[in-house]
Backbone of each chain as ProteinMPNN parsed JSONL, in Angstrom:
{"seq_chain_A": "GAVVSQHPSWVICKSGTSVKIECRSLDFQATTMFWYRQFPKQSLMLMATSNEGSKATYEQGVEKDKFLINHASLTLSTLTVTSAHPEDSSFYICSARDDTIKTYEQYFGPGTRLTVT", "coords_chain_A": {"N_chain_A": [[23.12, -2.585, 214.536], [22.431, 1.0, 214.6], [24.954, 3.046, 215.932], [25.89, 5.282, 218.446], [28.361, 7.265, 219.816], [29.857, 8.821, 222.698], [32.151, 11.216, 223.978], [34.022, 12.768, 226.498], [33.202, 9.973, 228.716], [32.855, 10.677, 231.269], [33.541, 13.668, 233.088], [35.371, 15.915, 235.078], [35.528, 19.203, 236.054], [36.854, 22.464, 236.842], [35.159, 25.259, 238.268], [34.309, 27.862, 236.068], [35.849, 27.106, 233.945], [35.944, 25.695, 230.578], [34.271, 23.03, 228.894], [34.35, 20.441, 226.52], [32.217, 18.263, 224.819], [31.975, 15.407, 222.864], [30.003, 13.971, 220.26], [29.407, 11.224, 218.348], [28.298, 9.613, 215.393], [28.609, 6.34, 214.521], [28.157, 4.489, 212.446], [26.395, 5.502, 210.619], [24.943, 8.252, 208.828], [24.489, 11.21, 210.476], [22.224, 13.362, 210.079], [20.758, 15.009, 211.65], [21.27, 16.021, 214.936], [20.762, 15.744, 218.448], [20.813, 17.329, 221.626], [20.59, 16.536, 224.999], [19.817, 17.125, 228.46], [20.092, 15.743, 231.659], [19.071, 15.686, 234.915], [19.668, 14.246, 238.192], [17.401, 11.636, 238.935], [15.486, 12.702, 237.3], [13.695, 13.395, 234.215], [14.732, 13.32, 230.733], [15.752, 16.357, 229.237], [15.327, 18.264, 226.421], [17.856, 20.14, 224.967], [18.915, 21.33, 222.64], [18.813, 21.318, 219.048], [20.622, 20.204, 216.302], [21.581, 20.62, 212.934], [23.535, 19.277, 210.346], [26.018, 21.408, 209.276], [24.649, 23.765, 209.754], [23.383, 26.367, 211.978], [22.656, 25.646, 215.388], [19.464, 24.956, 216.872], [18.034, 26.204, 219.697], [16.349, 25.21, 222.669], [13.762, 26.834, 224.53], [14.924, 28.831, 227.162], [17.457, 27.783, 227.284], [20.747, 28.765, 227.257], [22.347, 29.914, 224.498], [24.862, 31.003, 224.196], [26.242, 29.951, 226.213], [26.103, 27.211, 226.011], [27.621, 25.905, 223.568], [27.126, 24.649, 220.373], [28.285, 22.621, 217.805], [27.923, 21.286, 214.708], [29.652, 19.951, 212.68], [30.117, 17.965, 210.793], [28.711, 15.059, 209.143], [28.906, 13.104, 210.957], [29.671, 13.989, 213.415], [29.055, 15.913, 216.276], [29.503, 18.58, 218.543], [29.327, 19.633, 221.924], [29.937, 22.4, 223.8], [30.432, 23.414, 226.986], [30.591, 26.434, 228.284], [32.448, 28.474, 230.56], [31.831, 26.982, 232.928], [29.685, 26.183, 235.692], [28.894, 25.005, 239.023], [26.139, 24.406, 238.96], [25.774, 23.518, 236.416], [26.465, 20.958, 236.426], [25.645, 17.787, 235.418], [24.02, 15.118, 233.591], [24.776, 14.642, 230.345], [23.34, 13.936, 227.284], [23.5, 12.814, 223.979], [21.761, 12.449, 220.874], [21.126, 10.962, 217.676], [19.941, 11.235, 214.333], [19.031, 9.949, 211.177], [17.93, 11.668, 208.624], [17.524, 11.05, 206.017], [16.363, 8.69, 205.675], [13.131, 7.435, 206.107], [12.306, 7.139, 208.937], [11.361, 7.329, 212.385], [13.174, 7.182, 214.313], [15.515, 7.929, 216.785], [18.858, 7.641, 217.741], [20.54, 7.042, 220.672], [23.353, 8.295, 222.471], [25.751, 7.094, 224.952], [25.92, 8.906, 226.988], [27.336, 11.619, 228.958], [28.838, 12.325, 231.953], [28.999, 15.223, 233.674], [30.778, 16.973, 236.049], [31.069, 19.797, 237.916], [33.309, 21.509, 239.834]], "CA_chain_A": [[22.281, -1.399, 214.632], [23.107, 2.282, 214.607], [25.691, 3.27, 217.176], [26.305, 6.648, 218.735], [29.316, 7.302, 220.93], [30.134, 10.117, 223.311], [33.445, 11.299, 224.648], [34.324, 11.645, 227.387], [32.041, 9.395, 229.402], [32.686, 11.515, 232.452], [34.547, 14.711, 233.176], [35.321, 16.806, 236.231], [36.241, 20.44, 235.745], [36.733, 23.525, 237.835], [34.237, 26.337, 237.94], [34.887, 28.898, 235.23], [36.505, 26.536, 232.77], [35.059, 25.2, 229.522], [34.356, 21.589, 228.645], [33.786, 20.034, 225.232], [31.722, 16.886, 224.749], [31.811, 14.976, 221.481], [28.993, 12.97, 219.944], [29.705, 10.683, 217.021], [27.548, 8.488, 214.845], [29.698, 5.474, 214.056], [27.872, 3.691, 211.262], [25.352, 6.094, 209.801], [25.089, 9.694, 208.743], [23.59, 11.888, 211.405], [21.866, 14.661, 209.529], [20.277, 15.802, 212.779], [21.693, 15.547, 216.258], [20.06, 16.389, 219.555], [21.492, 17.325, 222.919], [19.696, 16.518, 226.15], [20.429, 17.196, 229.779], [19.293, 14.994, 232.613], [19.471, 15.802, 236.31], [19.367, 13.007, 238.916], [16.017, 11.242, 239.174], [14.587, 13.446, 236.441], [13.627, 12.959, 232.829], [15.614, 14.029, 229.803], [15.247, 17.627, 228.74], [15.986, 18.65, 225.184], [18.534, 21.434, 225.023], [19.078, 21.933, 221.319], [18.821, 20.464, 217.87], [21.583, 20.708, 215.323], [21.647, 20.012, 211.621], [24.876, 19.37, 209.791], [26.34, 22.589, 208.493], [23.87, 24.959, 210.085], [23.369, 26.71, 213.393], [21.761, 24.858, 216.215], [18.238, 25.566, 217.38], [18.02, 25.975, 221.13], [15.056, 25.227, 223.349], [13.555, 28.006, 225.377], [15.581, 28.78, 228.458], [18.821, 27.289, 227.163], [21.597, 29.861, 226.785], [23.157, 29.464, 223.375], [26.242, 31.452, 224.356], [26.849, 29.124, 227.25], [26.166, 25.847, 225.486], [27.946, 26.05, 222.153], [26.958, 23.397, 219.643], [28.852, 22.625, 216.459], [27.631, 20.043, 213.97], [30.503, 20.24, 211.527], [30.099, 16.906, 209.791], [27.569, 14.151, 209.257], [29.15, 12.095, 211.99], [30.197, 14.585, 214.642], [28.535, 17.135, 216.865], [30.141, 18.846, 219.825], [28.683, 20.548, 222.867], [30.916, 23.013, 224.681], [29.871, 24.143, 228.121], [31.55, 27.507, 228.549], [32.409, 29.042, 231.899], [30.965, 26.053, 233.669], [29.434, 26.408, 237.104], [28.38, 23.78, 239.655], [24.754, 24.094, 238.555], [25.811, 22.86, 235.102], [26.742, 19.532, 236.645], [24.482, 17.033, 234.947], [24.28, 14.037, 232.642], [24.486, 15.167, 229.017], [23.127, 12.838, 226.357], [23.214, 13.214, 222.61], [21.135, 11.443, 220.018], [21.323, 11.261, 216.264], [18.901, 10.728, 213.452], [19.314, 10.043, 209.749], [16.707, 12.167, 208.011], [17.383, 10.611, 204.627], [15.493, 7.52, 205.692], [11.874, 7.865, 206.709], [11.921, 6.53, 210.2], [11.27, 8.343, 213.441], [14.009, 6.7, 215.396], [16.752, 8.592, 217.129], [19.772, 6.731, 218.425], [21.133, 7.779, 221.77], [24.685, 7.987, 222.951], [25.781, 6.577, 226.316], [25.882, 9.994, 227.959], [28.551, 12.155, 229.569], [28.588, 12.871, 233.289], [29.816, 16.411, 233.94], [30.788, 17.472, 237.421], [31.799, 21.059, 238.016], [33.645, 21.718, 241.254]], "C_chain_A": [[23.104, -0.138, 214.673], [23.734, 2.564, 215.966], [26.113, 4.723, 217.269], [27.238, 6.608, 219.939], [29.445, 8.729, 221.459], [31.478, 10.061, 223.994], [33.618, 12.679, 225.246], [33.053, 11.073, 228.017], [31.789, 10.119, 230.716], [33.831, 12.531, 232.485], [34.295, 15.556, 234.419], [36.12, 18.059, 235.874], [36.003, 21.464, 236.842], [35.795, 24.615, 237.341], [34.946, 27.417, 237.137], [35.577, 28.393, 233.986], [35.464, 26.056, 231.766], [35.313, 23.725, 229.271], [33.685, 21.261, 227.316], [33.409, 18.556, 225.27], [31.471, 16.544, 223.289], [30.73, 13.911, 221.353], [29.223, 12.514, 218.511], [28.74, 9.577, 216.639], [28.567, 7.598, 214.136], [29.403, 4.759, 212.741], [26.702, 4.227, 210.449], [25.574, 7.604, 209.768], [24.017, 10.371, 209.576], [23.275, 13.278, 210.87], [21.342, 15.589, 210.616], [20.772, 15.173, 214.067], [21.001, 16.378, 217.318], [20.901, 16.296, 220.82], [20.467, 17.455, 224.035], [20.519, 16.694, 227.427], [19.498, 16.471, 230.741], [19.873, 15.148, 234.008], [19.037, 14.537, 237.051], [17.878, 12.831, 239.182], [15.011, 12.015, 238.329], [14.633, 12.918, 235.009], [14.621, 13.732, 231.966], [14.942, 15.32, 229.347], [16.043, 18.029, 227.508], [16.593, 20.038, 225.34], [18.546, 22.111, 223.655], [19.082, 20.869, 220.254], [19.81, 21.044, 216.87], [21.507, 19.91, 214.035], [23.021, 20.261, 211.037], [25.032, 20.616, 208.947], [25.547, 23.826, 208.812], [23.866, 25.203, 211.588], [22.35, 25.879, 214.151], [20.537, 25.666, 216.623], [18.105, 25.205, 218.849], [16.595, 26.025, 221.673], [14.982, 26.466, 224.25], [14.221, 27.81, 226.73], [17.001, 28.256, 228.421], [19.682, 28.389, 226.547], [22.529, 29.387, 225.675], [24.607, 29.921, 223.483], [26.976, 30.642, 225.415], [27.048, 27.694, 226.757], [26.355, 25.932, 223.971], [27.879, 24.703, 221.454], [27.481, 23.582, 218.229], [28.599, 21.271, 215.819], [28.345, 20.141, 212.63], [30.477, 19.186, 210.436], [28.909, 16.001, 210.035], [27.766, 13.083, 210.317], [29.578, 12.68, 213.328], [29.459, 15.866, 215.019], [29.229, 17.329, 218.204], [29.313, 19.843, 220.628], [29.774, 21.088, 223.78], [30.187, 23.803, 225.756], [30.903, 25.197, 228.519], [31.346, 28.072, 229.951], [31.484, 28.231, 232.807], [30.853, 26.431, 235.14], [28.854, 25.131, 237.716], [26.958, 23.423, 239.235], [24.665, 23.482, 237.157], [26.135, 21.374, 235.236], [25.491, 18.735, 236.313], [24.962, 15.889, 234.067], [23.843, 14.545, 231.274], [24.437, 14.006, 228.025], [22.856, 13.39, 224.966], [22.452, 12.092, 221.915], [21.277, 11.899, 218.575], [20.247, 10.605, 215.432], [19.344, 10.923, 212.009], [18.025, 10.432, 209.054], [16.532, 11.737, 206.559], [16.555, 9.341, 204.536], [14.274, 7.859, 206.536], [11.487, 7.021, 207.921], [11.895, 7.628, 211.258], [12.214, 8.026, 214.587], [15.248, 7.549, 215.567], [17.573, 7.631, 217.978], [20.565, 7.528, 219.447], [22.563, 7.331, 222.059], [24.618, 7.524, 224.399], [25.759, 7.661, 227.387], [27.252, 10.384, 228.477], [28.18, 12.791, 230.897], [29.539, 14.026, 233.521], [29.657, 16.829, 235.391], [31.66, 18.719, 237.467], [32.042, 21.36, 239.49], [33.924, 23.191, 241.553]], "O_chain_A": [[24.33, -0.189, 214.769], [23.118, 2.346, 217.009], [26.619, 5.312, 216.314], [26.929, 5.987, 220.956], [29.176, 9.702, 220.754], [31.898, 9.027, 224.514], [33.382, 13.674, 224.561], [31.966, 11.63, 227.863], [30.663, 10.169, 231.211], [34.926, 12.283, 231.981], [33.153, 15.866, 234.76], [37.267, 17.964, 235.438], [35.083, 21.343, 237.65], [35.666, 24.85, 236.139], [36.05, 27.836, 237.484], [35.86, 29.165, 233.07], [34.268, 26.014, 232.057], [36.434, 23.239, 229.419], [32.591, 21.743, 227.026], [34.194, 17.711, 225.701], [30.828, 17.305, 222.566], [30.568, 13.062, 222.229], [29.231, 13.321, 217.581], [28.406, 8.716, 217.452], [29.296, 8.055, 213.257], [30.332, 4.455, 211.992], [26.088, 3.49, 209.678], [26.308, 8.153, 210.59], [22.82, 10.14, 209.407], [23.973, 14.246, 211.171], [21.467, 16.809, 210.515], [20.702, 13.959, 214.258], [20.695, 17.553, 217.116], [21.605, 15.313, 221.049], [19.609, 18.338, 224.03], [21.725, 16.45, 227.464], [18.275, 16.575, 230.643], [21.023, 14.786, 234.257], [18.139, 13.831, 236.594], [17.191, 13.764, 239.599], [13.813, 11.986, 238.611], [15.488, 12.109, 234.648], [15.262, 14.677, 232.426], [13.735, 15.366, 229.107], [17.269, 18.123, 227.545], [15.935, 20.979, 225.784], [18.234, 23.294, 223.524], [19.32, 19.69, 220.515], [19.82, 22.251, 216.629], [21.385, 18.685, 214.048], [23.599, 21.333, 211.215], [24.265, 20.847, 208.012], [25.76, 24.862, 208.181], [24.292, 24.352, 212.369], [21.321, 25.472, 213.612], [20.577, 26.894, 216.706], [18.068, 24.026, 219.201], [15.755, 26.785, 221.192], [15.991, 27.041, 224.658], [14.095, 26.758, 227.357], [17.689, 28.284, 229.441], [19.39, 28.885, 225.459], [23.401, 28.55, 225.905], [25.494, 29.284, 222.914], [28.205, 30.664, 225.484], [28.055, 27.056, 227.063], [25.395, 26.019, 223.206], [28.499, 23.733, 221.891], [27.166, 24.559, 217.551], [29.018, 20.238, 216.339], [27.729, 20.38, 211.591], [30.78, 19.479, 209.279], [28.185, 16.16, 211.018], [26.885, 12.253, 210.542], [29.823, 11.935, 214.278], [29.269, 16.766, 214.201], [29.508, 16.363, 218.914], [28.692, 20.757, 220.085], [30.458, 20.321, 224.458], [29.43, 24.731, 225.47], [31.97, 24.864, 229.034], [30.226, 28.14, 230.457], [30.506, 28.734, 233.361], [31.801, 26.93, 235.746], [28.371, 24.265, 236.987], [26.618, 22.243, 239.163], [23.611, 22.986, 236.757], [26.081, 20.629, 234.258], [24.416, 18.982, 236.86], [26.16, 15.721, 233.836], [22.667, 14.845, 231.069], [25.366, 13.204, 227.938], [22.073, 14.325, 224.801], [22.503, 10.934, 222.331], [21.518, 13.074, 218.299], [19.715, 9.553, 215.786], [19.954, 11.936, 211.665], [17.122, 9.608, 208.912], [15.507, 12.026, 205.943], [16.099, 8.961, 203.458], [14.396, 8.508, 207.575], [10.489, 6.301, 207.92], [12.369, 8.738, 211.017], [12.063, 8.542, 215.695], [15.946, 7.85, 214.599], [17.042, 6.907, 218.819], [21.177, 8.548, 219.13], [22.92, 6.162, 221.911], [23.551, 7.557, 225.012], [25.596, 7.359, 228.57], [28.199, 9.598, 228.442], [27.326, 13.675, 230.964], [30.755, 13.833, 233.561], [28.546, 17.013, 235.887], [32.835, 18.69, 237.102], [31.107, 21.454, 240.285], [34.221, 23.544, 242.694]]}, "seq_chain_B": "LAKTTQPISMDSYEGQEVNITCSHNNIATNDYITWYQQFPSQGPRFIIQGYKTKVTNEVASLFIPADRKSSTLSLPRVSLSDTAVYYCLVGDGWGNAGNMLTFGGGTRLMVKP", "coords_chain_B": {"N_chain_B": [[1.173, 20.065, 221.799], [1.479, 16.58, 222.12], [0.917, 15.451, 225.032], [2.154, 13.073, 227.377], [1.157, 10.641, 229.795], [2.218, 8.659, 232.381], [2.391, 5.946, 234.791], [4.209, 6.661, 237.764], [5.842, 4.799, 239.013], [6.412, 1.217, 239.151], [6.181, -2.045, 240.512], [7.414, -5.361, 240.194], [7.772, -8.966, 239.899], [10.322, -11.337, 239.215], [9.926, -13.172, 236.203], [7.295, -12.544, 235.803], [4.715, -11.036, 233.751], [4.8, -7.743, 232.617], [2.905, -4.86, 232.317], [2.859, -1.679, 231.074], [1.157, 1.257, 230.975], [0.477, 4.042, 228.903], [-0.896, 7.213, 228.653], [-2.173, 9.254, 226.119], [-3.94, 11.489, 225.248], [-4.183, 13.553, 223.402], [-3.173, 12.774, 220.98], [-2.043, 13.067, 217.635], [-3.061, 12.629, 214.194], [-0.856, 11.951, 212.59], [0.976, 11.047, 214.368], [3.328, 8.822, 215.871], [3.961, 6.2, 218.264], [6.411, 5.679, 220.596], [8.576, 3.72, 222.568], [11.059, 3.862, 225.062], [13.853, 2.559, 226.902], [15.673, 3.147, 229.844], [18.624, 2.781, 231.608], [20.315, 3.483, 234.714], [22.574, 6.18, 234.45], [22.998, 5.836, 231.726], [22.36, 6.23, 228.17], [19.068, 6.49, 226.688], [17.427, 3.563, 225.385], [16.073, 2.298, 222.431], [12.998, 0.59, 222.378], [10.472, -0.219, 221.2], [8.176, 0.619, 218.587], [5.101, 1.952, 217.374], [2.041, 2.399, 215.461], [-0.689, 1.736, 215.294], [-2.976, -0.782, 216.509], [-1.349, -3.755, 217.136], [2.048, -4.321, 217.871], [4.899, -6.323, 217.743], [8.075, -7.314, 218.906], [11.313, -8.797, 219.437], [11.704, -8.272, 222.115], [9.511, -7.02, 223.32], [5.964, -6.181, 223.391], [3.606, -4.011, 221.89], [0.607, -2.535, 222.499], [-2.06, -0.924, 221.023], [-5.012, 0.754, 221.233], [-8.018, 1.245, 219.246], [-8.767, 3.98, 219.296], [-6.416, 5.191, 219.846], [-5.65, 6.695, 222.031], [-4.238, 5.839, 224.113], [-1.57, 3.644, 225.075], [-0.037, 0.448, 225.546], [2.773, -0.95, 226.875], [4.114, -4.101, 226.831], [5.971, -6.311, 228.652], [7.237, -9.448, 228.512], [7.655, -11.979, 230.949], [9.6, -10.776, 232.912], [12.936, -9.977, 234.002], [15.496, -9.461, 236.51], [17.216, -7.712, 235.291], [15.638, -6.086, 233.821], [14.907, -3.979, 235.302], [14.482, -0.628, 235.27], [13.989, 2.669, 233.844], [11.165, 3.488, 231.986], [10.162, 5.102, 229.092], [7.552, 6.725, 227.389], [6.994, 8.058, 224.267], [5.427, 10.371, 222.1], [4.674, 11.377, 218.844], [5.312, 12.933, 215.622], [7.89, 13.038, 215.101], [9.249, 14.56, 213.364], [11.031, 17.35, 212.186], [12.546, 20.075, 213.963], [11.266, 20.601, 216.334], [9.822, 18.431, 216.992], [7.395, 16.387, 218.585], [8.286, 13.95, 219.338], [10.581, 14.331, 220.637], [10.149, 15.037, 223.17], [10.4, 14.094, 226.34], [8.489, 12.517, 228.779], [7.692, 11.971, 232.236], [8.279, 9.292, 232.653], [8.282, 5.78, 233.64], [9.262, 4.144, 236.458], [10.427, 1.037, 236.717], [10.648, -1.596, 238.918], [12.034, -4.658, 239.333], [11.705, -7.451, 241.278], [13.358, -10.151, 243.032]], "CA_chain_B": [[2.033, 18.914, 222.037], [0.779, 15.407, 222.629], [1.501, 15.131, 226.322], [1.982, 11.685, 227.796], [1.048, 10.397, 231.22], [2.545, 7.286, 232.751], [2.575, 5.775, 236.235], [5.556, 7.034, 238.177], [6.631, 3.604, 239.329], [5.749, -0.083, 239.198], [6.974, -3.153, 241.036], [7.044, -6.668, 239.674], [8.674, -10.031, 240.293], [10.93, -12.06, 238.096], [9.085, -14.149, 235.535], [5.948, -12.035, 235.548], [4.505, -10.141, 232.635], [4.588, -6.374, 233.079], [2.242, -3.98, 231.357], [2.957, -0.268, 231.424], [0.244, 2.005, 230.11], [0.766, 5.462, 228.676], [-2.041, 7.953, 228.128], [-1.826, 10.353, 225.208], [-5.271, 11.857, 224.761], [-4.145, 14.527, 222.307], [-2.352, 12.244, 219.892], [-2.46, 13.533, 216.321], [-3.182, 11.601, 213.167], [0.453, 11.552, 212.068], [1.871, 10.683, 215.471], [3.689, 7.465, 216.23], [4.21, 5.979, 219.69], [7.702, 5.012, 220.751], [8.982, 3.446, 223.945], [12.489, 3.742, 225.323], [14.272, 2.04, 228.197], [16.901, 3.801, 230.278], [19.284, 2.338, 232.835], [21.027, 4.603, 235.354], [23.816, 6.676, 233.839], [23.115, 5.417, 230.337], [21.399, 6.835, 227.279], [17.879, 5.667, 226.434], [17.55, 2.539, 224.35], [14.821, 2.065, 221.73], [12.374, -0.717, 222.616], [9.46, -0.576, 220.222], [7.417, 1.74, 218.043], [3.91, 1.525, 216.673], [1.055, 3.417, 215.074], [-2.006, 1.25, 215.706], [-3.183, -2.208, 216.832], [-0.328, -4.427, 217.932], [3.384, -4.51, 217.317], [5.694, -7.222, 218.588], [9.434, -7.631, 218.485], [11.929, -9.841, 220.258], [11.776, -7.924, 223.527], [8.281, -6.463, 223.876], [4.801, -5.97, 222.532], [2.967, -2.716, 222.069], [-0.806, -2.609, 222.181], [-2.627, 0.398, 220.806], [-6.432, 0.611, 220.917], [-8.466, 1.906, 218.019], [-8.786, 5.44, 219.416], [-4.986, 5.557, 219.986], [-5.447, 7.655, 223.12], [-3.342, 5.228, 225.091], [-0.827, 2.496, 224.558], [0.476, -0.391, 226.62], [4.006, -1.698, 226.626], [4.068, -5.37, 227.536], [7.255, -7.008, 228.775], [6.947, -10.808, 228.958], [8.609, -12.669, 231.807], [10.692, -9.851, 233.213], [14.042, -10.417, 234.843], [16.06, -8.371, 237.306], [17.884, -6.777, 234.389], [14.636, -5.185, 233.214], [14.735, -2.842, 236.196], [14.9, 0.546, 234.504], [12.926, 3.645, 233.617], [10.583, 3.314, 230.661], [9.573, 6.344, 228.614], [6.646, 6.698, 226.249], [7.045, 9.303, 223.509], [4.433, 10.435, 221.038], [4.902, 12.47, 217.919], [5.677, 12.526, 214.27], [9.34, 12.949, 215.08], [9.859, 15.319, 212.267], [11.241, 18.76, 212.477], [13.349, 20.332, 215.146], [10.462, 20.681, 217.561], [8.925, 17.297, 216.983], [6.98, 15.889, 219.885], [9.029, 12.744, 219.677], [11.758, 14.715, 221.386], [9.722, 15.45, 224.499], [10.314, 12.991, 227.283], [7.684, 12.71, 229.97], [8.323, 11.565, 233.484], [8.73, 7.908, 232.629], [7.844, 4.829, 234.67], [10.393, 3.43, 237.066], [10.068, -0.36, 236.966], [11.539, -2.343, 239.82], [11.782, -6.096, 239.3], [12.242, -8.067, 242.49], [13.575, -11.595, 242.888]], "C_chain_B": [[1.199, 17.771, 222.602], [1.453, 14.973, 223.921], [1.211, 13.69, 226.694], [1.936, 11.601, 229.305], [1.281, 8.926, 231.487], [2.571, 7.18, 234.27], [4.022, 6.083, 236.602], [6.429, 5.81, 238.412], [5.751, 2.362, 239.329], [6.718, -1.09, 239.778], [6.49, -4.454, 240.413], [8.032, -7.691, 240.207], [9.189, -10.738, 239.052], [9.948, -13.073, 237.518], [7.687, -13.672, 235.222], [5.912, -11.199, 234.272], [4.19, -8.757, 233.195], [3.952, -5.565, 231.961], [2.294, -2.547, 231.856], [2.11, 0.519, 230.437], [0.614, 3.477, 230.065], [-0.492, 6.107, 228.08], [-1.557, 9.111, 227.273], [-3.101, 10.794, 224.511], [-5.245, 12.768, 223.551], [-3.311, 14.064, 221.122], [-2.928, 12.68, 218.544], [-2.413, 12.396, 215.307], [-1.824, 11.077, 212.702], [1.415, 11.054, 213.141], [2.09, 9.18, 215.585], [3.929, 7.405, 217.737], [5.493, 5.162, 219.814], [8.027, 4.85, 222.228], [10.488, 3.265, 224.017], [12.704, 3.201, 226.733], [15.56, 2.763, 228.59], [17.38, 3.216, 231.605], [20.025, 3.532, 233.425], [22.34, 4.914, 234.655], [24.068, 6.11, 232.444], [22.108, 6.183, 229.489], [20.203, 5.927, 227.071], [18.117, 4.687, 225.286], [16.178, 2.289, 223.753], [14.296, 0.673, 222.037], [11.453, -1.081, 221.473], [8.734, 0.68, 219.769], [6.202, 1.21, 217.299], [3.002, 2.686, 216.325], [-0.356, 2.991, 215.514], [-1.954, -0.258, 215.917], [-2.026, -2.758, 217.659], [0.972, -4.559, 217.159], [4.161, -5.392, 218.276], [7.088, -7.359, 218.015], [10.023, -8.624, 219.479], [11.943, -9.505, 221.74], [10.454, -7.481, 224.126], [7.155, -6.478, 222.855], [4.209, -4.611, 222.874], [1.531, -2.831, 221.592], [-1.382, -1.195, 222.111], [-4.089, 0.229, 220.428], [-6.81, 1.459, 219.715], [-8.444, 3.435, 218.127], [-7.391, 6.032, 219.612], [-4.734, 6.564, 221.104], [-4.613, 7.083, 224.251], [-2.557, 4.126, 224.394], [-0.266, 1.734, 225.748], [1.701, -1.149, 226.15], [3.943, -2.967, 227.461], [5.433, -6.037, 227.482], [6.997, -8.412, 229.308], [8.049, -11.344, 229.869], [9.832, -11.808, 232.147], [11.742, -10.517, 234.106], [14.581, -9.205, 235.601], [16.68, -7.295, 236.421], [16.918, -5.845, 233.655], [14.32, -4.011, 234.126], [15.331, -1.605, 235.533], [13.75, 1.551, 234.498], [12.463, 3.504, 232.169], [9.835, 4.586, 230.273], [8.694, 6.079, 227.394], [6.72, 8.056, 225.561], [6.044, 9.232, 222.364], [4.749, 11.615, 220.125], [5.247, 11.967, 216.545], [7.173, 12.529, 214.077], [10.015, 13.794, 214.041], [9.988, 16.774, 212.64], [11.95, 18.945, 213.796], [12.532, 20.324, 216.425], [9.467, 19.543, 217.617], [8.614, 16.798, 218.376], [7.764, 14.66, 220.309], [10.272, 13.069, 220.486], [11.409, 15.089, 222.822], [9.521, 14.23, 225.379], [9.42, 13.383, 228.452], [8.422, 12.201, 231.177], [8.84, 10.151, 233.506], [8.157, 7.082, 233.76], [9.054, 4.063, 235.167], [9.938, 2.035, 237.443], [11.116, -1.012, 237.849], [11.132, -3.807, 239.778], [12.489, -6.73, 240.491], [12.414, -9.563, 242.291], [12.465, -12.401, 243.55]], "O_chain_B": [[0.329, 17.974, 223.449], [2.432, 14.226, 223.908], [0.153, 13.152, 226.366], [2.582, 12.378, 230.008], [0.632, 8.059, 230.902], [2.747, 8.181, 234.965], [4.942, 5.797, 235.836], [7.607, 5.792, 238.053], [4.531, 2.435, 239.483], [7.927, -1.002, 239.563], [5.302, -4.622, 240.141], [9.003, -7.343, 240.879], [8.563, -10.728, 237.992], [9.228, -13.746, 238.257], [6.964, -14.316, 234.462], [6.939, -10.724, 233.787], [3.406, -8.622, 234.135], [4.404, -5.588, 230.816], [1.816, -2.248, 232.951], [2.319, 0.457, 229.226], [1.011, 4.069, 231.068], [-1.068, 5.597, 227.12], [-0.65, 9.849, 227.654], [-3.312, 10.506, 223.333], [-6.182, 12.763, 222.753], [-2.804, 14.881, 220.353], [-4.142, 12.664, 218.339], [-1.807, 11.351, 215.54], [-1.673, 9.882, 212.449], [2.549, 10.682, 212.837], [1.168, 8.381, 215.42], [4.08, 8.434, 218.396], [5.632, 4.097, 219.214], [7.776, 5.748, 223.033], [11.105, 2.617, 223.171], [11.867, 3.358, 227.621], [16.439, 2.964, 227.752], [16.638, 3.165, 232.586], [20.33, 4.488, 232.711], [23.112, 4.017, 234.315], [25.215, 5.93, 232.036], [21.129, 6.72, 230.006], [20.309, 4.715, 227.257], [18.887, 4.945, 224.361], [15.213, 2.088, 224.49], [15.037, -0.308, 221.971], [11.62, -2.126, 220.843], [8.689, 1.679, 220.487], [6.259, 0.152, 216.671], [3.165, 3.801, 216.82], [-1.117, 3.801, 216.043], [-0.985, -0.916, 215.538], [-1.76, -2.275, 218.759], [0.988, -4.865, 215.967], [4.082, -5.215, 219.492], [7.269, -7.502, 216.806], [9.294, -9.221, 220.271], [12.177, -10.395, 222.557], [10.286, -7.56, 225.343], [7.343, -6.74, 221.667], [4.308, -4.135, 224.006], [1.267, -3.177, 220.441], [-1.208, -0.387, 223.023], [-4.387, -0.381, 219.401], [-6.026, 2.278, 219.236], [-8.134, 4.114, 217.149], [-7.218, 7.249, 219.549], [-3.693, 7.222, 221.112], [-4.32, 7.77, 225.229], [-2.859, 3.74, 223.265], [-0.047, 2.3, 226.819], [1.665, -1.886, 225.165], [3.738, -2.904, 228.673], [5.977, -6.291, 226.407], [6.574, -8.557, 230.455], [9.235, -11.178, 229.584], [10.949, -12.092, 231.714], [11.47, -11.467, 234.841], [14.17, -8.071, 235.358], [16.669, -6.113, 236.763], [17.342, -4.927, 232.954], [13.54, -3.134, 233.754], [16.533, -1.545, 235.271], [12.687, 1.31, 235.071], [13.276, 3.414, 231.249], [8.991, 5.082, 231.02], [9.051, 5.315, 226.497], [6.531, 9.089, 226.202], [5.842, 8.185, 221.749], [5.054, 12.712, 220.592], [5.445, 10.774, 216.315], [7.682, 12.091, 213.045], [11.233, 13.736, 213.87], [9.139, 17.339, 213.33], [11.945, 18.054, 214.645], [13.074, 20.062, 217.498], [8.398, 19.667, 218.214], [9.482, 16.791, 219.249], [7.888, 14.369, 221.499], [10.947, 12.161, 220.971], [12.298, 15.425, 223.606], [8.595, 13.443, 225.183], [9.581, 14.453, 229.039], [9.639, 12.02, 231.145], [9.738, 9.828, 234.283], [7.611, 7.621, 234.722], [9.769, 3.421, 234.397], [9.157, 1.862, 238.378], [12.311, -0.98, 237.557], [10.01, -4.155, 240.145], [13.694, -6.57, 240.684], [11.712, -10.177, 241.487], [12.494, -13.631, 243.521]]}, "name": "protein", "num_of_chains": 2, "seq": "GAVVSQHPSWVICKSGTSVKIECRSLDFQATTMFWYRQFPKQSLMLMATSNEGSKATYEQGVEKDKFLINHASLTLSTLTVTSAHPEDSSFYICSARDDTIKTYEQYFGPGTRLTVTLAKTTQPISMDSYEGQEVNITCSHNNIATNDYITWYQQFPSQGPRFIIQGYKTKVTNEVASLFIPADRKSSTLSLPRVSLSDTAVYYCLVGDGWGNAGNMLTFGGGTRLMVKP"}
């Protein structure tokens, strides 16, 4: 089946620094990738949608200058949390979808646990 | 948006059949119903998807009545490893703002020995 990986699986950073999270589709072309954030005991919340080669579309309330998304190729999207603060500590999950095939399935990565101290 | 409503939590015992119902009164004609499973600190995993009547795969069945305003995920003979949160999503999944991207609260299933 389709596999999506994320790197790193967990990261601890100091307040004010930036952190980059990678999301890769390993065996299919990810024409669209999605980034979610999940706080403890809560559901997933969509942050943004990115299409290969174009700017990401952010959900309402998500700061695009703080959460930089780059979908440079059909297999890689990155999320950079800039000037991270403790309130950005969360579980970040990406998913990917191949829009060239007519299914509605998105494949999720394993997630990245970010802790900002 | 086709909002979904699920029970917050359910308890079951090993070997029992578990049925989790999701209400989606505003489902649109083009909408599909998809269920995901999520373990702690992991990404969601696709379980099953359907449009109408019944769909069955190796892990679950999905029952959808004729009016499609609800759906029921059926897990046969659950085991301890089925303890997880189950999400029901509804939408056509197309476009950046597709409803299929909106996760509801999910149902926390606890399977006891």
